[in-house]
N, C-alpha and C positions, 0 to 999 in steps of 0.2 A: 504494500500500500504506500502510495506517495503521500508524505506528510509535509506540508508547508510550515516552516518555522521562521520566525523573525524575532527581533529584539529591538528595544528602544536604544537610542544612542545615549552614551553616558557623558559626553562632552562634545564640543564643536569639532574637535579633531577626529572624533570617532565617526563622523559622518562622511569621511572620505570615500569609503567603500560601502556598498549595501550589505546589510546583515542577513537578508532573506536568503534562504536556501531550501532545498527539498531533500528529505531523507527517505529512503525506501526501507520499510520494515514490514514484517508480516502483520496483517490486520488484527491478529489475536494478541499482539504484544501488549502487555499491561502498561498502562500509563506510567507507572513508576519506573519501568524499564526504559521507556522512551526518554523520560527526563534524565535518568542515570546515564544513558547513552550520550545525550547532548552535553551533560556536565563533564563526562569523561573526555569528550572531544574539545572541551573548553569553549563551548559555544557562547557562553556569557563572558562579558568583559570582567576582568579583575580590577578592583579599585584599590589604589594606594591607601594604606591604612587598614585594609582588610574588612571593611564594612560596606556592603552593598546589599540592598533588598530588591528583590524582583517579584512581581506578581505574574504567575502564569495564567493566561486566559485562553479560552476557546469558546467565545460567546459569553462566557461567565467565568469568574475566578475559579481556578482549579487547585492552585497551590501557591505557597510562598516559598521562595528560594532565597536563602541568605548566605552571603559569602562566609559569614562567621559560624554558620551551622554546619554540622556534619552531613545532614541530609535534609531534603525538602520536607515541608509539612503540607499535607494534602487536605483540601476542603471537600474532596469527593473520595469515593472508593478508588484508591490508586491501583487496585488489582483489575479494574475493568479494562477490557481491551480498547486499544487506541481507536479502533473503528467506531466505538460507541460515542465518541466525542465529536463526530462530524455528521454530515448529511450528504447523501448522494455519492458515497464513496470518497468524499474529500474531508480532510482534517487540516485545520490551520491552527497552529499554536503561536501565541505571541507572549513574549516575556516583556512586561512593562517595568522599566527601571523606576524604582521608588526611592531613589537617592539613598542616603544613609539613615533613613528612618528606622526606628526600632522594629525589627521584624516580628517580635512577639506582639507588639501593639497592632501592627498591620494585620497579622493573622487573626487576632482577637476581633478587630473591627470587621474584617471580611466574614468571619464565622458568625458574627451577629447580623450579617446582611447589610452592613454599611461600608461605603467606600472610605478608606482612611484618608485623612488630610495629607496633602503632599507638601 
């Protein structure tokens, strides 16, 4: 299955090249494994100081990924197959950069159904 992935830029110089790409993974691959694959490939920019917060969305927030955390925290069942997060055979994942905001607070706000302040 072709999965479109993209991420926000972290600074003006980060806009030089596009971040969007497509990865081909089996449709039954769990969401957690897709995210782990992207993190292993260093898809997300690393921020000096070691604190960056990202919100993974596919139409709605799915997870919070923080540079300072050992693993993402999911707002959905991360064992669900990646194909269940799209429509008509298409899945698009977007990592929205949430600056250096406290990832625990960002996660709590999203879990409560609110968009955290930026």
